C-alpha positions as CSV (number, residue, x, y, z in Angstrom):
1,M,-4.7,50.4,-80.4
2,I,-6.6,52.0,-83.2
3,F,-5.2,53.2,-86.5
4,G,-6.4,53.9,-90.0
5,K,-6.7,56.5,-92.7
6,P,-7.4,60.1,-91.7
7,G,-11.1,60.6,-91.3
8,S,-11.8,56.9,-90.7
9,G,-13.2,57.5,-87.2
10,K,-10.3,56.5,-85.0
11,S,-10.8,59.2,-82.4
12,T,-14.6,58.7,-82.3
13,L,-14.2,54.9,-81.8
14,A,-11.5,55.4,-79.2
15,L,-13.7,57.8,-77.2
16,K,-16.6,55.4,-77.3
17,L,-14.5,52.5,-76.2
18,S,-13.0,54.6,-73.4
19,Q,-16.5,55.6,-72.2
20,S,-17.8,52.0,-72.2
21,T,-14.7,50.4,-70.6
22,G,-13.3,53.1,-68.4
23,I,-9.9,52.6,-70.0
24,P,-8.0,56.0,-70.6
25,V,-7.7,57.1,-74.2
26,Y,-4.7,58.8,-75.7
27,H,-4.8,60.6,-79.1
28,L,-1.4,60.6,-80.7
29,D,-2.1,63.9,-82.5
30,R,-2.1,65.6,-79.1
31,Y,1.4,64.3,-78.4
32,F,2.8,64.8,-81.9
33,F,1.7,68.4,-82.5
34,T,2.0,71.5,-80.3
35,D,0.0,74.7,-80.7
36,N,-1.0,75.6,-84.2
37,W,-0.3,72.1,-85.4
38,A,3.5,72.5,-85.2
39,E,5.4,69.2,-84.9
40,R,7.1,68.4,-81.6
41,D,10.6,67.0,-81.2
42,Y,10.3,63.4,-82.5
43,Q,12.3,61.9,-79.7
44,E,10.0,63.5,-77.1
45,F,7.0,62.1,-79.1
46,L,8.5,58.6,-79.0
47,Q,9.2,58.9,-75.3
48,D,5.6,59.9,-74.6
49,Q,4.4,56.8,-76.4
50,K,6.7,54.6,-74.4
51,N,5.4,56.1,-71.2
52,I,1.8,55.5,-72.3
53,V,2.2,51.9,-73.3
54,D,4.0,51.2,-70.0
55,K,0.7,51.9,-68.2
56,E,-1.5,49.0,-67.2
57,E,-4.4,50.0,-69.6
58,W,-4.7,52.3,-72.5
59,I,-6.4,53.0,-75.8
60,I,-4.3,54.8,-78.3
61,D,-5.5,56.2,-81.6
62,G,-3.3,57.6,-84.3
63,N,-1.4,56.9,-87.5
64,S,2.2,57.3,-86.6
65,T,3.4,54.4,-88.6
66,K,7.1,55.1,-87.9
67,S,6.4,54.3,-84.2
68,L,3.8,51.6,-84.8
69,D,6.0,49.0,-83.2
70,I,6.1,50.7,-79.9
71,R,2.3,50.4,-79.6
72,Y,2.0,47.1,-81.4
73,R,4.3,45.2,-79.1
74,R,2.2,46.1,-76.0
75,A,-1.3,46.0,-77.6
76,E,-3.8,43.4,-76.6
77,L,-6.1,44.4,-79.4
78,V,-5.4,46.1,-82.7
79,I,-8.2,47.7,-84.7
80,Y,-7.4,49.0,-88.3
81,L,-10.2,51.1,-89.8
82,N,-10.0,50.6,-93.6
83,Y,-12.8,52.7,-95.1
84,P,-12.8,53.8,-98.7
85,R,-10.9,57.1,-99.4
86,S,-14.1,58.8,-100.5
87,T,-15.7,58.1,-97.2
88,C,-12.7,59.3,-95.2
89,F,-12.5,62.4,-97.4
90,F,-16.1,63.2,-96.9
91,R,-15.7,62.9,-93.1
92,L,-12.6,65.2,-93.2
93,M,-14.6,67.8,-95.1
94,K,-17.5,67.5,-92.6
95,R,-15.2,68.5,-89.8
């Protein structure tokens, strides 16, 4: 489980870990938002997370703190990326 500030490198780290371990990666933004970044029904989003963490192996990146406990209870490893805001802001602008 990887979480941290926007622009901290969560998705990049998740992809690299997935490539090196073969463990599937799930990006929460892809489940939270629909087309044009519209928010999905929150209960559906929660159910998606429950379905993911019920799998044998997973890497999840995302910041949904309201549902952190769903992931945290099943995680074997938690990585929190805590870079300075200026670094994260620079990375966001670079996108």
